[in-house]
C-alpha positions as CSV (number, residue, x, y, z in Angstrom):
1,M,0.0,0.0,0.0
2,A,1.2,3.4,-0.8
3,T,3.0,5.6,1.7
4,I,0.6,7.1,4.2
5,V,1.5,10.0,6.4
6,F,-0.1,10.4,9.8
7,C,-0.3,13.7,11.6
8,S,0.4,14.1,15.3
9,V,-1.6,16.5,17.4
10,N,0.7,19.4,16.6
11,K,0.4,18.5,12.8
12,T,4.1,18.0,12.5
13,A,5.1,15.0,10.5
14,Q,8.4,13.3,11.2
15,T,10.4,12.0,8.3
16,T,11.7,8.6,9.0
17,A,12.7,7.3,5.6
18,R,16.3,6.2,5.4
19,R,18.1,4.9,2.3
20,C,20.3,1.9,1.8
21,S,23.1,1.9,-0.8
22,I,22.3,0.6,-4.2
23,S,25.1,-2.0,-3.9
24,H,23.4,-3.4,-0.8
25,L,20.0,-3.4,-2.5
26,K,21.3,-5.3,-5.5
27,R,23.2,-7.7,-3.3
28,L,20.2,-8.5,-1.2
29,A,17.8,-8.9,-4.1
30,R,16.6,-12.4,-4.7
31,S,15.6,-13.9,-8.0
32,G,12.2,-15.5,-8.6
33,E,8.8,-15.0,-10.2
34,P,5.4,-14.3,-8.8
35,H,3.7,-16.4,-6.2
36,L,0.8,-17.9,-4.5
37,P,-1.9,-15.7,-3.0
38,L,-1.9,-16.0,0.7
39,S,1.7,-15.5,1.9
40,C,2.2,-19.1,2.7
41,I,4.7,-21.1,0.7
42,H,8.0,-22.9,1.7
43,S,10.7,-21.7,3.9
44,K,14.3,-21.2,3.5
45,P,15.1,-18.2,5.7
46,V,17.4,-15.7,4.1
47,T,19.9,-13.8,6.4
48,F,20.4,-10.2,5.6
49,L,23.9,-8.8,5.4
50,P,25.2,-7.5,8.7
51,G,24.6,-3.9,9.3
52,T,22.1,-3.6,6.5
53,R,18.6,-2.3,7.4
54,W,15.5,-1.6,5.4
55,F,13.0,1.1,6.2
56,S,9.5,2.1,5.1
57,R,9.6,5.1,2.9
58,G,8.0,8.5,3.3
59,C,6.7,10.2,6.3
60,S,5.1,8.6,9.3
61,V,3.5,10.0,12.4
62,R,2.7,8.7,15.8
63,F,-1.0,8.7,16.6
64,M,-1.9,10.5,19.8
65,S,-4.6,8.9,21.9
66,Q,-7.5,10.6,23.5
67,G,-7.1,8.5,26.6
68,T,-10.7,7.5,27.1
69,A,-11.4,6.2,30.6
70,G,-12.2,2.5,30.8
71,R,-15.4,1.0,31.9
72,S,-15.6,-0.7,35.3
73,A,-17.4,-3.9,35.8
74,T,-20.2,-2.0,37.6
75,W,-21.6,-0.5,34.4
76,R,-21.4,-3.4,31.9
77,T,-25.2,-3.4,31.3
78,R,-27.3,-0.9,29.5
79,K,-29.6,-0.6,32.5
80,G,-27.2,1.3,34.7
81,A,-26.9,5.0,34.4
82,L,-24.2,7.4,35.3
83,A,-25.5,10.6,36.8
84,L,-23.4,13.7,36.3
85,S,-24.1,17.1,37.7
86,G,-24.9,19.9,35.2
87,A,-21.4,21.4,35.0
88,A,-19.6,18.1,34.9
89,A,-22.0,16.8,32.2
90,V,-21.3,19.8,30.0
91,A,-17.6,19.5,30.5
92,A,-17.6,15.8,29.7
93,A,-19.7,16.3,26.6
94,V,-17.4,19.1,25.3
95,A,-14.3,17.0,26.0
96,G,-15.8,14.0,24.2
97,F,-16.8,16.1,21.2
98,L,-13.4,17.6,20.9
99,A,-11.7,14.2,21.2
100,N,-13.8,12.6,18.5
101,A,-13.4,15.6,16.2
102,N,-9.6,15.3,16.6
103,H,-9.8,11.6,16.0
104,F,-11.7,11.9,12.7
105,Q,-9.6,14.9,11.7
106,R,-6.6,12.7,11.7
107,A,-8.5,10.0,9.8
108,E,-9.3,12.6,7.1
109,M,-5.7,13.7,7.0
110,A,-4.6,10.1,6.4
111,K,-7.1,9.8,3.5
112,K,-5.8,12.9,1.9
113,V,-2.2,11.8,2.1
114,S,-3.2,8.4,0.7
115,R,-4.7,10.2,-2.4
116,A,-1.5,12.2,-2.8
117,A,0.5,9.1,-2.7
118,E,-1.6,7.6,-5.6
119,E,-0.9,10.7,-7.7
120,T,2.9,10.5,-7.2
121,E,3.2,6.7,-7.5
122,Q,4.9,6.7,-10.9
123,E,7.4,9.5,-10.1
124,G,10.1,7.1,-8.8
125,G,11.5,4.1,-10.7
126,I,11.6,0.5,-9.6
127,L,14.9,0.8,-7.7
128,E,13.8,4.0,-5.9
129,R,10.6,2.5,-4.8
130,C,12.3,-0.7,-3.6
131,R,14.4,1.3,-1.1
132,G,11.3,1.8,1.0
133,F,10.4,-1.9,1.4
134,M,10.8,-4.0,4.5
135,S,13.3,-6.1,2.6
136,P,14.4,-6.7,-1.0
137,P,11.5,-7.8,-3.2
138,V,11.0,-11.5,-3.9
139,T,11.6,-11.1,-7.6
140,D,15.1,-9.9,-8.7
141,I,15.1,-6.1,-9.2
142,S,16.6,-6.4,-12.6
143,V,13.7,-8.6,-13.7
144,L,11.2,-6.2,-12.3
145,Q,12.8,-3.4,-14.2
146,E,12.8,-5.3,-17.5
147,R,9.1,-6.1,-17.2
148,K,7.9,-3.0,-15.3
149,E,4.8,-2.7,-17.4
150,E,3.5,-6.2,-16.8
151,M,0.8,-6.8,-14.2
152,R,2.9,-9.2,-12.3
153,T,5.5,-6.5,-11.6
154,R,3.0,-3.8,-10.8
155,M,1.1,-6.1,-8.4
156,E,4.3,-7.2,-6.7
157,M,5.3,-3.6,-6.2
158,L,1.9,-2.8,-4.7
159,I,2.0,-5.6,-2.2
160,M,5.5,-4.8,-1.1
161,E,4.5,-1.1,-0.6
162,T,1.4,-2.2,1.3
163,Q,3.5,-4.3,3.6
164,A,6.0,-1.5,4.2
165,D,3.4,1.2,4.8
166,F,1.3,-0.9,7.2
167,C,4.4,-2.2,9.2
168,N,5.7,1.4,9.5
169,A,2.4,2.7,10.8
170,L,2.1,-0.1,13.3
171,Q,5.7,0.4,14.5
172,E,5.1,4.1,15.1
173,V,2.1,3.3,17.3
174,D,3.6,0.4,19.2
175,G,7.3,1.5,19.5
176,G,8.3,-2.1,18.7
177,T,10.1,-3.5,15.6
178,F,9.0,-6.2,13.1
179,K,11.1,-9.3,12.7
180,V,11.6,-9.6,9.0
181,D,12.1,-13.1,7.5
182,Q,12.7,-13.5,3.8
183,W,12.2,-17.1,2.6
184,Q,12.5,-19.1,-0.6
185,R,10.3,-21.8,-2.0
186,N,12.1,-24.8,-3.6
187,E,9.3,-25.1,-6.2
188,G,9.6,-21.4,-7.2
189,G,9.4,-18.0,-5.6
190,G,9.3,-17.1,-2.0
191,G,8.1,-14.4,0.4
192,I,8.7,-11.9,3.2
193,S,7.1,-12.4,6.6
194,C,7.1,-9.5,9.1
195,V,6.0,-10.3,12.6
196,M,5.9,-8.3,15.8
197,Q,5.1,-10.1,19.1
198,D,4.5,-9.0,22.6
199,G,4.7,-5.3,21.8
200,K,3.3,-2.5,23.9
201,V,0.1,-2.3,21.9
202,F,0.0,-5.4,19.7
203,E,0.2,-8.9,21.2
204,K,0.8,-10.3,17.7
205,A,1.0,-8.4,14.4
206,G,1.9,-10.1,11.1
207,V,2.1,-8.7,7.6
208,N,3.2,-11.2,5.0
209,V,4.0,-11.1,1.3
210,S,4.4,-14.1,-1.0
211,V,5.3,-14.3,-4.7
212,V,5.3,-17.9,-5.9
213,F,5.1,-19.8,-9.2
214,G,5.3,-23.3,-10.6
215,N,2.7,-25.9,-11.7
216,L,-0.7,-25.9,-10.0
217,T,-1.4,-29.1,-7.9
218,E,-4.4,-31.2,-8.7
219,E,-6.0,-30.3,-5.4
220,A,-5.5,-26.6,-5.9
221,A,-6.9,-26.9,-9.5
222,K,-9.9,-28.9,-8.1
223,Q,-10.6,-26.1,-5.6
224,M,-10.6,-23.5,-8.4
225,R,-12.8,-25.6,-10.7
226,S,-15.3,-25.9,-7.9
227,R,-15.6,-22.1,-8.2
228,G,-16.4,-22.3,-11.9
229,K,-12.9,-22.0,-13.4
230,V,-12.4,-23.8,-16.7
231,L,-8.7,-24.8,-16.7
232,K,-7.1,-26.6,-19.6
233,G,-3.5,-27.6,-18.9
234,K,-0.7,-28.8,-21.3
235,D,0.3,-32.4,-20.6
236,G,-1.6,-32.2,-17.4
237,K,0.3,-29.2,-16.2
238,L,-1.0,-25.7,-15.4
239,P,1.8,-23.2,-14.9
240,F,0.8,-20.4,-12.6
241,C,2.1,-17.4,-10.7
242,A,0.4,-15.9,-7.7
243,M,1.1,-13.1,-5.3
244,G,-0.5,-11.4,-2.3
245,V,-0.2,-9.5,0.9
246,S,-1.9,-10.8,4.0
247,S,-2.1,-9.4,7.5
248,V,-3.7,-10.1,10.8
249,I,-3.3,-7.8,13.8
250,H,-4.2,-8.9,17.4
251,P,-4.0,-6.0,19.9
252,K,-3.6,-6.4,23.6
253,N,-6.4,-4.0,24.6
254,P,-9.8,-5.6,24.2
255,H,-11.2,-2.2,23.0
256,I,-8.9,-2.2,20.0
257,P,-10.3,-4.5,17.3
258,T,-8.5,-7.2,15.4
259,V,-8.1,-6.4,11.8
260,H,-7.4,-8.6,8.8
261,F,-6.7,-7.8,5.1
262,N,-5.5,-9.7,2.1
263,Y,-5.1,-8.6,-1.5
264,R,-3.9,-11.1,-4.2
265,Y,-3.4,-11.7,-7.9
266,F,-3.4,-15.0,-9.7
267,E,-2.4,-15.9,-13.2
268,I,-2.6,-19.3,-15.0
269,E,-1.2,-20.2,-18.4
270,E,-3.3,-22.7,-20.4
271,E,-2.2,-25.2,-23.1
272,D,-2.7,-22.7,-26.0
273,G,-0.6,-20.0,-24.3
274,T,-3.5,-17.8,-23.2
275,K,-3.6,-16.6,-19.6
276,Q,-6.4,-16.5,-17.1
277,W,-6.0,-13.9,-14.4
278,W,-8.1,-12.6,-11.5
279,F,-7.8,-10.5,-8.4
280,G,-9.2,-11.2,-4.9
281,G,-9.1,-9.9,-1.4
282,G,-10.7,-7.7,1.2
283,T,-10.5,-6.0,4.6
284,D,-12.5,-6.9,7.7
285,L,-12.8,-5.9,11.3
286,T,-13.2,-8.1,14.4
287,P,-14.0,-6.1,17.5
288,V,-14.6,-7.6,20.9
289,Y,-17.3,-5.0,21.8
290,V,-19.7,-3.0,19.6
291,N,-18.6,0.5,18.9
292,K,-20.9,2.1,16.3
293,E,-18.6,5.0,15.6
294,D,-15.7,2.7,14.9
295,A,-17.9,0.5,12.7
296,F,-19.1,3.5,10.7
297,H,-15.5,4.9,10.2
298,F,-14.2,1.5,9.1
299,H,-17.0,0.7,6.7
300,N,-17.3,4.2,5.3
301,T,-13.6,4.4,4.4
302,L,-14.0,1.1,2.5
303,R,-17.2,2.3,0.9
304,E,-15.6,5.5,-0.4
305,A,-12.7,3.5,-2.0
306,C,-15.2,1.2,-3.6
307,D,-17.5,4.0,-4.9
308,K,-14.6,5.5,-6.9
309,H,-14.9,2.4,-9.1
310,H,-18.4,1.1,-9.1
311,P,-21.5,2.0,-6.9
312,Q,-22.4,-1.6,-6.5
313,Y,-19.0,-2.8,-5.3
314,Y,-19.4,-1.9,-1.6
315,P,-22.9,-3.3,-1.1
316,D,-22.1,-6.5,-3.0
317,F,-18.7,-7.0,-1.4
318,K,-20.0,-6.2,2.0
319,K,-22.6,-8.9,1.7
320,W,-20.0,-11.3,0.3
321,C,-17.8,-10.5,3.4
322,D,-20.6,-11.3,5.8
323,R,-21.2,-14.6,4.0
324,Y,-17.6,-15.6,3.8
325,F,-16.5,-14.9,7.4
326,Y,-19.3,-16.9,8.8
327,I,-18.7,-19.6,11.4
328,R,-21.4,-22.0,10.4
329,H,-21.1,-24.4,13.4
330,R,-21.6,-21.4,15.7
331,G,-24.2,-19.6,13.7
332,E,-22.3,-16.3,13.9
333,T,-20.0,-14.1,11.8
334,R,-16.3,-13.8,12.8
335,G,-16.6,-10.0,13.2
336,I,-18.5,-7.0,11.8
337,G,-17.2,-7.6,8.3
338,G,-15.9,-5.1,5.7
339,I,-15.5,-6.1,2.1
340,F,-14.5,-9.4,0.4
341,F,-14.3,-10.4,-3.3
342,D,-12.7,-13.1,-5.4
343,D,-12.2,-14.0,-9.1
344,L,-12.4,-10.4,-10.1
345,D,-11.5,-10.3,-13.8
346,S,-13.6,-7.5,-15.2
347,P,-14.2,-4.9,-16.6
348,S,-10.5,-4.9,-17.6
349,Q,-7.3,-5.9,-16.0
350,E,-6.3,-2.3,-15.6
351,E,-9.5,-1.3,-14.0
352,A,-9.5,-4.3,-11.7
353,F,-6.0,-3.5,-10.6
354,N,-6.9,0.1,-9.9
355,F,-9.7,-1.0,-7.7
356,V,-7.5,-3.4,-5.8
357,K,-4.9,-0.6,-5.4
358,S,-7.6,1.7,-4.0
359,C,-8.7,-0.9,-1.5
360,A,-5.1,-1.7,-0.4
361,R,-4.5,2.0,0.3
362,T,-7.4,2.1,2.7
363,V,-5.8,-0.3,5.2
364,V,-4.0,2.3,7.2
365,P,-6.6,5.1,7.2
366,C,-9.5,2.7,8.1
367,Y,-7.7,1.0,11.0
368,L,-5.0,3.2,12.6
369,P,-7.5,6.0,13.7
370,I,-9.4,3.3,15.6
371,V,-6.2,2.1,17.3
372,S,-5.4,5.7,18.2
373,K,-8.8,6.3,19.7
374,H,-8.6,3.4,22.1
375,L,-4.9,3.4,22.7
376,N,-5.0,4.3,26.4
377,E,-8.4,3.0,27.2
378,S,-8.4,0.9,30.4
379,F,-10.0,-2.5,30.6
380,T,-11.1,-5.0,33.2
381,D,-10.2,-8.7,33.7
382,E,-13.7,-9.5,32.5
383,D,-13.1,-7.5,29.2
384,K,-9.9,-9.5,28.7
385,D,-11.7,-12.9,29.3
386,W,-14.3,-12.0,26.7
387,Q,-11.5,-11.1,24.3
388,Q,-10.0,-14.5,24.8
389,V,-13.3,-16.3,24.1
390,R,-13.7,-14.3,20.9
391,R,-10.2,-15.1,19.8
392,G,-11.2,-18.8,20.1
393,R,-13.9,-18.2,17.5
394,Y,-11.3,-16.5,15.3
395,V,-9.1,-19.6,15.5
396,E,-12.0,-21.9,14.7
397,F,-12.8,-19.9,11.5
398,N,-9.3,-19.8,10.3
399,L,-8.6,-23.5,10.8
400,V,-11.9,-24.8,9.7
401,Y,-13.1,-22.5,6.9
402,D,-10.5,-20.1,5.7
403,R,-9.8,-20.8,2.0
404,G,-6.3,-19.3,2.1
405,V,-5.2,-21.5,5.0
406,K,-6.6,-24.6,3.3
407,F,-4.9,-23.6,0.0
408,G,-1.5,-23.0,1.7
409,L,-1.6,-26.3,3.7
410,A,-2.4,-28.2,0.4
411,T,0.4,-26.6,-1.5
412,P,3.8,-28.4,-1.7
413,G,6.6,-26.5,0.1
414,S,4.1,-24.5,2.2
415,R,5.7,-22.4,5.0
416,I,3.7,-23.4,8.0
417,E,4.8,-20.4,10.2
418,S,3.5,-17.9,7.6
419,I,0.2,-19.8,7.1
420,L,-0.5,-19.9,10.9
421,M,0.7,-16.3,11.4
422,S,-2.9,-15.3,11.5
423,L,-3.5,-17.1,14.9
424,P,-3.4,-15.1,18.1
425,L,-0.7,-15.9,20.8
426,T,-3.5,-16.6,23.3
427,A,-7.1,-17.7,23.2
428,R,-9.6,-19.8,25.3
429,W,-12.5,-22.1,25.0
430,E,-15.1,-22.1,27.8
431,Y,-17.6,-24.9,27.9
432,M,-21.1,-23.8,27.1
433,H,-20.2,-20.1,27.3
434,E,-23.1,-17.7,26.9
435,P,-23.0,-14.0,28.0
436,A,-25.7,-12.8,30.4
437,K,-28.6,-10.9,28.8
438,G,-28.3,-7.2,28.8
439,T,-24.5,-7.1,28.9
440,L,-22.2,-5.6,26.3
441,E,-21.0,-9.1,25.5
442,A,-24.5,-10.1,24.7
443,E,-24.9,-7.0,22.5
444,M,-21.7,-8.0,20.5
445,L,-23.1,-11.6,20.1
446,E,-26.4,-10.2,18.7
447,V,-24.5,-8.2,16.1
448,L,-22.5,-11.3,15.1
449,R,-25.6,-13.4,14.8
450,N,-27.4,-10.7,12.8
451,P,-25.0,-8.7,10.6
452,K,-25.9,-5.0,10.4
453,E,-25.5,-2.2,7.8
454,W,-23.1,0.3,9.3
455,V,-23.2,3.0,6.6
């Protein structure tokens, strides 16, 4: 995703981009071709040269939290009321208004800078853009330069930028550093896994890129044919290349939602030399408690990105998201949704790519303002227990239903650590757990059992 700048309260952005030498860049670059969608294929860790570091490009700013006071266990139901005297009530209302206004002001700033990044994307060459990545790209830089107009190259550059921008934004908020692992797949291609664990804000944050190629396995081809794909291989082989960026963020604070996104590109060459291609992906939010303001901000940011390309994209892909992230054996959705789409191959490759690019560039502005808002919000042991139960549901969906996890585990040379990056460090399963009526937990469960329209 393109570089996003965040403004601190005093509106001063701090430039953090640092450059590595071209000689180091070329030395570190790995050869390969595009990859499999969901950041999950074979591991041969690559050790970076001593003393060499990679940094996200552009400007980044630390979000400043409003520091909302946490709830105590005594007002977990809607029935209780907190009485404020007249002067205190007015003061609290004004403070809340100003805090929320400041919060959304920063969100709007992030959107504006994102649009500016879109306009300047082509100003720098391949080499210049690669300097801002978390590591050298999977495909050799010289190969990317030779075929810079091809969709495979353009998509690989987008997913590498998306990874760098999101990691940079998360590091600014957390103060921690991502562990960067570059790995190779014996069957072709590789990836870059960026993971931060036990940070100040995030218990586990993963942002993975994969670019793989080879021949499609029969099991993978069967899965695609079940979705209506007509695949005709040569001598029983279907050469493919696939690539994607995938991320799951599990915060420590129960009032900061978990977020997931994935954007991918797939290309298959058939026996007559023609190529089938399609895009897929989406972004979705999984809060522990209902917050209508957060839900509106998240969905509205996605809707605005979709509306730039087609008025039907958001309503259609929002419904698709609710259907896909559904835990059938529980009768509830994984979270409050967002957008999800797959097999997007129209109206043209260029238009489909531009749509995916718009979606990828919403990841930071739709999520980081929510993190900022709840950054210093206190929570109780009861809040944390409920978060652990909800994380259990997250694990159930990913291991039982998630198509990306299934595809990765069924692919030869799969990198298990990258596939299971999406799982939280901690979760719990309580026997016959059901929240009491009238509680905030029960309110959350009602939303998950009956998905709502947020915008």
